[in-house]
PyMOL Python script that loads the backbone (N, CA, C, O; Angstrom):
from pymol import cmd

cmd.read_pdbstr("""\
ATOM      1  N   MET A   1     -31.564-102.358 -44.947  1.00  0.00           N
ATOM      2  CA  MET A   1     -30.886-102.906 -43.791  1.00  0.00           C
ATOM      3  C   MET A   1     -30.784-104.417 -43.984  1.00  0.00           C
ATOM      4  O   MET A   1     -31.795-105.118 -43.955  1.00  0.00           O
ATOM      5  N   SER A   2     -29.595-104.904 -44.176  1.00  0.00           N
ATOM      6  CA  SER A   2     -29.409-106.323 -44.415  1.00  0.00           C
ATOM      7  C   SER A   2     -28.890-107.008 -43.160  1.00  0.00           C
ATOM      8  O   SER A   2     -28.493-106.352 -42.197  1.00  0.00           O
ATOM      9  N   ALA A   3     -28.898-108.331 -43.183  1.00  0.00           N
ATOM     10  CA  ALA A   3     -28.415-109.104 -42.034  1.00  0.00           C
ATOM     11  C   ALA A   3     -26.923-108.872 -41.813  1.00  0.00           C
ATOM     12  O   ALA A   3     -26.449-108.946 -40.679  1.00  0.00           O
ATOM     13  N   GLY A   4     -26.183-108.595 -42.875  1.00  0.00           N
ATOM     14  CA  GLY A   4     -24.763-108.307 -42.724  1.00  0.00           C
ATOM     15  C   GLY A   4     -24.522-107.046 -41.917  1.00  0.00           C
ATOM     16  O   GLY A   4     -23.579-106.976 -41.129  1.00  0.00           O
ATOM     17  N   TRP A   5     -25.370-106.057 -42.111  1.00  0.00           N
ATOM     18  CA  TRP A   5     -25.250-104.826 -41.344  1.00  0.00           C
ATOM     19  C   TRP A   5     -25.485-105.103 -39.865  1.00  0.00           C
ATOM     20  O   TRP A   5     -24.741-104.615 -39.014  1.00  0.00           O
ATOM     21  N   PHE A   6     -26.504-105.875 -39.561  1.00  0.00           N
ATOM     22  CA  PHE A   6     -26.846-106.171 -38.177  1.00  0.00           C
ATOM     23  C   PHE A   6     -25.760-106.988 -37.506  1.00  0.00           C
ATOM     24  O   PHE A   6     -25.379-106.699 -36.372  1.00  0.00           O
ATOM     25  N   HIS A   7     -25.259-108.001 -38.189  1.00  0.00           N
ATOM     26  CA  HIS A   7     -24.247-108.877 -37.593  1.00  0.00           C
ATOM     27  C   HIS A   7     -22.869-108.221 -37.521  1.00  0.00           C
ATOM     28  O   HIS A   7     -21.991-108.717 -36.816  1.00  0.00           O
ATOM     29  N   SER A   8     -22.669-107.137 -38.223  1.00  0.00           N
ATOM     30  CA  SER A   8     -21.386-106.447 -38.145  1.00  0.00           C
ATOM     31  C   SER A   8     -21.297-105.559 -36.905  1.00  0.00           C
ATOM     32  O   SER A   8     -20.212-105.096 -36.554  1.00  0.00           O
ATOM     33  N   LYS A   9     -22.430-105.319 -36.238  1.00  0.00           N
ATOM     34  CA  LYS A   9     -22.448-104.486 -35.032  1.00  0.00           C
ATOM     35  C   LYS A   9     -21.945-105.283 -33.833  1.00  0.00           C
ATOM     36  O   LYS A   9     -22.066-106.508 -33.815  1.00  0.00           O
ATOM     37  N   PRO A  10     -21.381-104.602 -32.828  1.00  0.00           N
ATOM     38  CA  PRO A  10     -20.990-105.300 -31.598  1.00  0.00           C
ATOM     39  C   PRO A  10     -22.220-105.898 -30.909  1.00  0.00           C
ATOM     40  O   PRO A  10     -23.350-105.468 -31.141  1.00  0.00           O
ATOM     41  N   PHE A  11     -21.976-106.892 -30.063  1.00  0.00           N
ATOM     42  CA  PHE A  11     -23.083-107.594 -29.408  1.00  0.00           C
ATOM     43  C   PHE A  11     -23.966-106.645 -28.600  1.00  0.00           C
ATOM     44  O   PHE A  11     -25.190-106.768 -28.645  1.00  0.00           O
ATOM     45  N   ALA A  12     -23.380-105.708 -27.869  1.00  0.00           N
ATOM     46  CA  ALA A  12     -24.157-104.775 -27.051  1.00  0.00           C
ATOM     47  C   ALA A  12     -25.092-103.932 -27.906  1.00  0.00           C
ATOM     48  O   ALA A  12     -26.222-103.659 -27.504  1.00  0.00           O
ATOM     49  N   THR A  13     -24.634-103.520 -29.075  1.00  0.00           N
ATOM     50  CA  THR A  13     -25.470-102.726 -29.971  1.00  0.00           C
ATOM     51  C   THR A  13     -26.618-103.569 -30.512  1.00  0.00           C
ATOM     52  O   THR A  13     -27.750-103.093 -30.593  1.00  0.00           O
ATOM     53  N   ARG A  14     -26.338-104.810 -30.880  1.00  0.00           N
ATOM     54  CA  ARG A  14     -27.385-105.695 -31.371  1.00  0.00           C
ATOM     55  C   ARG A  14     -28.425-105.955 -30.292  1.00  0.00           C
ATOM     56  O   ARG A  14     -29.620-106.018 -30.579  1.00  0.00           O
ATOM     57  N   LEU A  15     -27.973-106.105 -29.053  1.00  0.00           N
ATOM     58  CA  LEU A  15     -28.895-106.331 -27.945  1.00  0.00           C
ATOM     59  C   LEU A  15     -29.834-105.133 -27.758  1.00  0.00           C
ATOM     60  O   LEU A  15     -31.034-105.308 -27.546  1.00  0.00           O
ATOM     61  N   ILE A  16     -29.290-103.939 -27.836  1.00  0.00           N
ATOM     62  CA  ILE A  16     -30.113-102.735 -27.693  1.00  0.00           C
ATOM     63  C   ILE A  16     -31.116-102.620 -28.835  1.00  0.00           C
ATOM     64  O   ILE A  16     -32.268-102.251 -28.608  1.00  0.00           O
ATOM     65  N   ILE A  17     -30.697-102.928 -30.052  1.00  0.00           N
ATOM     66  CA  ILE A  17     -31.605-102.860 -31.208  1.00  0.00           C
ATOM     67  C   ILE A  17     -32.750-103.847 -31.050  1.00  0.00           C
ATOM     68  O   ILE A  17     -33.910-103.483 -31.241  1.00  0.00           O
ATOM     69  N   VAL A  18     -32.439-105.089 -30.704  1.00  0.00           N
ATOM     70  CA  VAL A  18     -33.478-106.117 -30.566  1.00  0.00           C
ATOM     71  C   VAL A  18     -34.408-105.783 -29.400  1.00  0.00           C
ATOM     72  O   VAL A  18     -35.624-105.931 -29.522  1.00  0.00           O
ATOM     73  N   ALA A  19     -33.857-105.338 -28.282  1.00  0.00           N
ATOM     74  CA  ALA A  19     -34.681-104.986 -27.127  1.00  0.00           C
ATOM     75  C   ALA A  19     -35.606-103.822 -27.447  1.00  0.00           C
ATOM     76  O   ALA A  19     -36.771-103.828 -27.048  1.00  0.00           O
ATOM     77  N   THR A  20     -35.104-102.833 -28.157  1.00  0.00           N
ATOM     78  CA  THR A  20     -35.930-101.681 -28.522  1.00  0.00           C
ATOM     79  C   THR A  20     -37.081-102.088 -29.431  1.00  0.00           C
ATOM     80  O   THR A  20     -38.219-101.669 -29.219  1.00  0.00           O
ATOM     81  N   VAL A  21     -36.794-102.891 -30.428  1.00  0.00           N
ATOM     82  CA  VAL A  21     -37.833-103.337 -31.356  1.00  0.00           C
ATOM     83  C   VAL A  21     -38.872-104.184 -30.626  1.00  0.00           C
ATOM     84  O   VAL A  21     -40.072-103.989 -30.822  1.00  0.00           O
ATOM     85  N   CYS A  22     -38.431-105.118 -29.789  1.00  0.00           N
ATOM     86  CA  CYS A  22     -39.366-105.987 -29.069  1.00  0.00           C
ATOM     87  C   CYS A  22     -40.209-105.194 -28.076  1.00  0.00           C
ATOM     88  O   CYS A  22     -41.411-105.434 -27.957  1.00  0.00           O
ATOM     89  N   ASP A  23     -39.596-104.256 -27.364  1.00  0.00           N
ATOM     90  CA  ASP A  23     -40.346-103.468 -26.381  1.00  0.00           C
ATOM     91  C   ASP A  23     -41.382-102.572 -27.041  1.00  0.00           C
ATOM     92  O   ASP A  23     -42.526-102.509 -26.592  1.00  0.00           O
ATOM     93  N   ILE A  24     -40.991-101.883 -28.094  1.00  0.00           N
ATOM     94  CA  ILE A  24     -41.935-100.990 -28.776  1.00  0.00           C
ATOM     95  C   ILE A  24     -43.079-101.784 -29.391  1.00  0.00           C
ATOM     96  O   ILE A  24     -44.241-101.393 -29.281  1.00  0.00           O
ATOM     97  N   THR A  25     -42.753-102.889 -30.033  1.00  0.00           N
ATOM     98  CA  THR A  25     -43.788-103.718 -30.650  1.00  0.00           C
ATOM     99  C   THR A  25     -44.721-104.303 -29.596  1.00  0.00           C
ATOM    100  O   THR A  25     -45.941-104.282 -29.764  1.00  0.00           O
ATOM    101  N   GLY A  26     -44.149-104.827 -28.505  1.00  0.00           N
ATOM    102  CA  GLY A  26     -44.978-105.408 -27.449  1.00  0.00           C
ATOM    103  C   GLY A  26     -45.878-104.384 -26.797  1.00  0.00           C
ATOM    104  O   GLY A  26     -47.055-104.658 -26.562  1.00  0.00           O
ATOM    105  N   ALA A  27     -45.345-103.196 -26.498  1.00  0.00           N
ATOM    106  CA  ALA A  27     -46.148-102.150 -25.866  1.00  0.00           C
ATOM    107  C   ALA A  27     -47.271-101.693 -26.791  1.00  0.00           C
ATOM    108  O   ALA A  27     -48.403-101.506 -26.345  1.00  0.00           O
ATOM    109  N   ALA A  28     -46.972-101.514 -28.064  1.00  0.00           N
ATOM    110  CA  ALA A  28     -47.993-101.064 -29.012  1.00  0.00           C
ATOM    111  C   ALA A  28     -49.087-102.111 -29.189  1.00  0.00           C
ATOM    112  O   ALA A  28     -50.271-101.772 -29.219  1.00  0.00           O
ATOM    113  N   LEU A  29     -48.704-103.364 -29.305  1.00  0.00           N
ATOM    114  CA  LEU A  29     -49.712-104.418 -29.468  1.00  0.00           C
ATOM    115  C   LEU A  29     -50.515-104.610 -28.188  1.00  0.00           C
ATOM    116  O   LEU A  29     -51.718-104.864 -28.243  1.00  0.00           O
ATOM    117  N   GLY A  30     -49.859-104.490 -27.038  1.00  0.00           N
ATOM    118  CA  GLY A  30     -50.591-104.593 -25.778  1.00  0.00           C
ATOM    119  C   GLY A  30     -51.608-103.487 -25.634  1.00  0.00           C
ATOM    120  O   GLY A  30     -52.723-103.722 -25.171  1.00  0.00           O
ATOM    121  N   TYR A  31     -51.234-102.276 -26.029  1.00  0.00           N
ATOM    122  CA  TYR A  31     -52.174-101.158 -25.977  1.00  0.00           C
ATOM    123  C   TYR A  31     -53.322-101.369 -26.975  1.00  0.00           C
ATOM    124  O   TYR A  31     -54.480-101.078 -26.676  1.00  0.00           O
ATOM    125  N   ALA A  32     -52.981-101.875 -28.154  1.00  0.00           N
ATOM    126  CA  ALA A  32     -54.004-102.065 -29.181  1.00  0.00           C
ATOM    127  C   ALA A  32     -55.008-103.152 -28.797  1.00  0.00           C
ATOM    128  O   ALA A  32     -56.185-103.060 -29.146  1.00  0.00           O
ATOM    129  N   PHE A  33     -54.551-104.175 -28.081  1.00  0.00           N
ATOM    130  CA  PHE A  33     -55.427-105.303 -27.748  1.00  0.00           C
ATOM    131  C   PHE A  33     -55.989-105.249 -26.337  1.00  0.00           C
ATOM    132  O   PHE A  33     -56.604-106.217 -25.890  1.00  0.00           O
ATOM    133  N   HIS A  34     -55.795-104.135 -25.617  1.00  0.00           N
ATOM    134  CA  HIS A  34     -56.307-104.084 -24.243  1.00  0.00           C
ATOM    135  C   HIS A  34     -57.825-104.232 -24.161  1.00  0.00           C
ATOM    136  O   HIS A  34     -58.300-104.810 -23.183  1.00  0.00           O
ATOM    137  N   PRO A  35     -58.620-103.747 -25.122  1.00  0.00           N
ATOM    138  CA  PRO A  35     -60.068-103.977 -24.999  1.00  0.00           C
ATOM    139  C   PRO A  35     -60.429-105.469 -25.090  1.00  0.00           C
ATOM    140  O   PRO A  35     -61.309-105.946 -24.374  1.00  0.00           O
ATOM    141  N   GLN A  36     -59.744-106.189 -25.975  1.00  0.00           N
ATOM    142  CA  GLN A  36     -60.031-107.619 -26.123  1.00  0.00           C
ATOM    143  C   GLN A  36     -59.589-108.404 -24.890  1.00  0.00           C
ATOM    144  O   GLN A  36     -60.167-109.444 -24.574  1.00  0.00           O
ATOM    145  N   LEU A  37     -58.555-107.903 -24.186  1.00  0.00           N
ATOM    146  CA  LEU A  37     -58.094-108.569 -22.971  1.00  0.00           C
ATOM    147  C   LEU A  37     -58.956-108.199 -21.771  1.00  0.00           C
ATOM    148  O   LEU A  37     -58.925-108.883 -20.749  1.00  0.00           O
ATOM    149  N   GLY A  38     -59.711-107.137 -21.888  1.00  0.00           N
ATOM    150  CA  GLY A  38     -60.582-106.705 -20.815  1.00  0.00           C
ATOM    151  C   GLY A  38     -59.843-106.046 -19.660  1.00  0.00           C
ATOM    152  O   GLY A  38     -60.244-106.182 -18.504  1.00  0.00           O
ATOM    153  N   VAL A  39     -58.756-105.329 -19.971  1.00  0.00           N
ATOM    154  CA  VAL A  39     -57.962-104.664 -18.938  1.00  0.00           C
ATOM    155  C   VAL A  39     -57.822-103.180 -19.288  1.00  0.00           C
ATOM    156  O   VAL A  39     -58.183-102.744 -20.381  1.00  0.00           O
ATOM    157  N   ASP A  40     -57.287-102.420 -18.331  1.00  0.00           N
ATOM    158  CA  ASP A  40     -57.000-101.007 -18.574  1.00  0.00           C
ATOM    159  C   ASP A  40     -55.885-100.884 -19.607  1.00  0.00           C
ATOM    160  O   ASP A  40     -55.103-101.819 -19.781  1.00  0.00           O
ATOM    161  N   PRO A  41     -55.800 -99.739 -20.300  1.00  0.00           N
ATOM    162  CA  PRO A  41     -54.749 -99.549 -21.306  1.00  0.00           C
ATOM    163  C   PRO A  41     -53.331 -99.735 -20.746  1.00  0.00           C
ATOM    164  O   PRO A  41     -52.478-100.323 -21.410  1.00  0.00           O
ATOM    165  N   ILE A  42     -53.078 -99.236 -19.529  1.00  0.00           N
ATOM    166  CA  ILE A  42     -51.721 -99.362 -18.991  1.00  0.00           C
ATOM    167  C   ILE A  42     -51.363-100.824 -18.717  1.00  0.00           C
ATOM    168  O   ILE A  42     -50.210-101.222 -18.880  1.00  0.00           O
ATOM    169  N   MET A  43     -52.346-101.619 -18.301  1.00  0.00           N
ATOM    170  CA  MET A  43     -52.083-103.043 -18.084  1.00  0.00           C
ATOM    171  C   MET A  43     -51.870-103.761 -19.411  1.00  0.00           C
ATOM    172  O   MET A  43     -51.090-104.710 -19.480  1.00  0.00           O
ATOM    173  N   GLY A  44     -52.549-103.323 -20.459  1.00  0.00           N
ATOM    174  CA  GLY A  44     -52.297-103.886 -21.774  1.00  0.00           C
ATOM    175  C   GLY A  44     -50.869-103.635 -22.219  1.00  0.00           C
ATOM    176  O   GLY A  44     -50.223-104.510 -22.795  1.00  0.00           O
ATOM    177  N   VAL A  45     -50.379-102.424 -21.945  1.00  0.00           N
ATOM    178  CA  VAL A  45     -48.994-102.094 -22.282  1.00  0.00           C
ATOM    179  C   VAL A  45     -48.036-102.961 -21.462  1.00  0.00           C
ATOM    180  O   VAL A  45     -47.053-103.476 -21.995  1.00  0.00           O
ATOM    181  N   VAL A  46     -48.320-103.121 -20.179  1.00  0.00           N
ATOM    182  CA  VAL A  46     -47.451-103.952 -19.325  1.00  0.00           C
ATOM    183  C   VAL A  46     -47.443-105.393 -19.820  1.00  0.00           C
ATOM    184  O   VAL A  46     -46.381-106.010 -19.912  1.00  0.00           O
ATOM    185  N   TYR A  47     -48.611-105.933 -20.138  1.00  0.00           N
ATOM    186  CA  TYR A  47     -48.675-107.300 -20.673  1.00  0.00           C
ATOM    187  C   TYR A  47     -47.904-107.407 -21.987  1.00  0.00           C
ATOM    188  O   TYR A  47     -47.226-108.405 -22.233  1.00  0.00           O
ATOM    189  N   GLY A  48     -48.007-106.391 -22.820  1.00  0.00           N
ATOM    190  CA  GLY A  48     -47.269-106.394 -24.080  1.00  0.00           C
ATOM    191  C   GLY A  48     -45.763-106.351 -23.867  1.00  0.00           C
ATOM    192  O   GLY A  48     -45.016-107.017 -24.584  1.00  0.00           O
ATOM    193  N   LEU A  49     -45.309-105.573 -22.884  1.00  0.00           N
ATOM    194  CA  LEU A  49     -43.873-105.522 -22.585  1.00  0.00           C
ATOM    195  C   LEU A  49     -43.375-106.859 -22.063  1.00  0.00           C
ATOM    196  O   LEU A  49     -42.286-107.305 -22.423  1.00  0.00           O
ATOM    197  N   VAL A  50     -44.172-107.499 -21.213  1.00  0.00           N
ATOM    198  CA  VAL A  50     -43.783-108.817 -20.709  1.00  0.00           C
ATOM    199  C   VAL A  50     -43.735-109.824 -21.858  1.00  0.00           C
ATOM    200  O   VAL A  50     -42.807-110.628 -21.948  1.00  0.00           O
ATOM    201  N   ALA A  51     -44.731-109.776 -22.729  1.00  0.00           N
ATOM    202  CA  ALA A  51     -44.742-110.693 -23.874  1.00  0.00           C
ATOM    203  C   ALA A  51     -43.610-110.379 -24.844  1.00  0.00           C
ATOM    204  O   ALA A  51     -43.123-111.278 -25.529  1.00  0.00           O
ATOM    205  N   GLY A  52     -43.184-109.124 -24.915  1.00  0.00           N
ATOM    206  CA  GLY A  52     -42.091-108.744 -25.801  1.00  0.00           C
ATOM    207  C   GLY A  52     -40.741-109.269 -25.359  1.00  0.00           C
ATOM    208  O   GLY A  52     -39.808-109.325 -26.161  1.00  0.00           O
ATOM    209  N   THR A  53     -40.618-109.658 -24.090  1.00  0.00           N
ATOM    210  CA  THR A  53     -39.346-110.207 -23.626  1.00  0.00           C
ATOM    211  C   THR A  53     -39.123-111.637 -24.092  1.00  0.00           C
ATOM    212  O   THR A  53     -37.992-112.124 -24.071  1.00  0.00           O
ATOM    213  N   ILE A  54     -40.180-112.314 -24.509  1.00  0.00           N
ATOM    214  CA  ILE A  54     -40.038-113.709 -24.954  1.00  0.00           C
ATOM    215  C   ILE A  54     -39.165-113.808 -26.203  1.00  0.00           C
ATOM    216  O   ILE A  54     -38.217-114.593 -26.201  1.00  0.00           O
ATOM    217  N   PRO A  55     -39.440-113.041 -27.286  1.00  0.00           N
ATOM    218  CA  PRO A  55     -38.544-113.144 -28.438  1.00  0.00           C
ATOM    219  C   PRO A  55     -37.130-112.660 -28.124  1.00  0.00           C
ATOM    220  O   PRO A  55     -36.160-113.167 -28.689  1.00  0.00           O
ATOM    221  N   LEU A  56     -37.010-111.683 -27.227  1.00  0.00           N
ATOM    222  CA  LEU A  56     -35.679-111.209 -26.835  1.00  0.00           C
ATOM    223  C   LEU A  56     -34.913-112.323 -26.139  1.00  0.00           C
ATOM    224  O   LEU A  56     -33.739-112.550 -26.432  1.00  0.00           O
ATOM    225  N   GLY A  57     -35.568-113.015 -25.224  1.00  0.00           N
ATOM    226  CA  GLY A  57     -34.915-114.129 -24.531  1.00  0.00           C
ATOM    227  C   GLY A  57     -34.526-115.252 -25.477  1.00  0.00           C
ATOM    228  O   GLY A  57     -33.453-115.840 -25.347  1.00  0.00           O
ATOM    229  N   LEU A  58     -35.405-115.548 -26.432  1.00  0.00           N
ATOM    230  CA  LEU A  58     -35.076-116.582 -27.412  1.00  0.00           C
ATOM    231  C   LEU A  58     -33.897-116.166 -28.279  1.00  0.00           C
ATOM    232  O   LEU A  58     -33.031-116.982 -28.593  1.00  0.00           O
ATOM    233  N   TRP A  59     -33.866-114.900 -28.664  1.00  0.00           N
ATOM    234  CA  TRP A  59     -32.750-114.406 -29.471  1.00  0.00           C
ATOM    235  C   TRP A  59     -31.452-114.495 -28.681  1.00  0.00           C
ATOM    236  O   TRP A  59     -30.415-114.883 -29.219  1.00  0.00           O
ATOM    237  N   LEU A  60     -31.513-114.133 -27.398  1.00  0.00           N
ATOM    238  CA  LEU A  60     -30.306-114.176 -26.565  1.00  0.00           C
ATOM    239  C   LEU A  60     -29.761-115.586 -26.425  1.00  0.00           C
ATOM    240  O   LEU A  60     -28.545-115.776 -26.442  1.00  0.00           O
ATOM    241  N   THR A  61     -30.631-116.580 -26.288  1.00  0.00           N
ATOM    242  CA  THR A  61     -30.158-117.948 -26.105  1.00  0.00           C
ATOM    243  C   THR A  61     -29.495-118.504 -27.359  1.00  0.00           C
ATOM    244  O   THR A  61     -28.729-119.463 -27.273  1.00  0.00           O
ATOM    245  N   MET A  62     -29.773-117.923 -28.517  1.00  0.00           N
ATOM    246  CA  MET A  62     -29.177-118.405 -29.754  1.00  0.00           C
ATOM    247  C   MET A  62     -27.865-117.708 -30.102  1.00  0.00           C
ATOM    248  O   MET A  62     -27.236-118.046 -31.104  1.00  0.00           O
ATOM    249  N   GLN A  63     -27.445-116.742 -29.290  1.00  0.00           N
ATOM    250  CA  GLN A  63     -26.230-116.005 -29.591  1.00  0.00           C
ATOM    251  C   GLN A  63     -24.999-116.708 -29.059  1.00  0.00           C
ATOM    252  O   GLN A  63     -24.968-117.078 -27.885  1.00  0.00           O
ATOM    253  N   PRO A  64     -23.979-116.907 -29.890  1.00  0.00           N
ATOM    254  CA  PRO A  64     -22.763-117.571 -29.426  1.00  0.00           C
ATOM    255  C   PRO A  64     -22.020-116.773 -28.339  1.00  0.00           C
ATOM    256  O   PRO A  64     -21.304-117.357 -27.526  1.00  0.00           O
ATOM    257  N   GLU A  65     -22.187-115.458 -28.325  1.00  0.00           N
ATOM    258  CA  GLU A  65     -21.519-114.641 -27.327  1.00  0.00           C
ATOM    259  C   GLU A  65     -22.041-114.946 -25.922  1.00  0.00           C
ATOM    260  O   GLU A  65     -21.305-114.820 -24.943  1.00  0.00           O
ATOM    261  N   VAL A  66     -23.290-115.341 -25.826  1.00  0.00           N
ATOM    262  CA  VAL A  66     -23.909-115.635 -24.532  1.00  0.00           C
ATOM    263  C   VAL A  66     -23.584-117.053 -24.100  1.00  0.00           C
ATOM    264  O   VAL A  66     -23.377-117.306 -22.913  1.00  0.00           O
ATOM    265  N   ARG A  67     -23.537-117.972 -25.037  1.00  0.00           N
ATOM    266  CA  ARG A  67     -23.307-119.379 -24.711  1.00  0.00           C
ATOM    267  C   ARG A  67     -21.888-119.671 -24.283  1.00  0.00           C
ATOM    268  O   ARG A  67     -21.656-120.656 -23.582  1.00  0.00           O
ATOM    269  N   SER A  68     -20.940-118.861 -24.673  1.00  0.00           N
ATOM    270  CA  SER A  68     -19.540-119.170 -24.359  1.00  0.00           C
ATOM    271  C   SER A  68     -19.132-118.691 -22.987  1.00  0.00           C
ATOM    272  O   SER A  68     -17.984-118.879 -22.584  1.00  0.00           O
TER     273      SER A  68
END
""", "prot")
cmd.dss("prot")
cmd.show_as("cartoon", "prot")
cmd.util.cbc("prot")
cmd.orient("prot")
């Protein structure tokens, strides 16, 4: 999977791909680190999902389709 493949997709498709990757990664890491955070597993997942929106938001701000 190269960058050319990703950039050849429509903006909506790219948004779904990035959101899916960020959400899954954030939820998994939140669940994995819930003991270190001292919270229940479901709260770890919620914290991970919230933290996963940060890279998504940064990616969105760098897209020319959003800025125009």
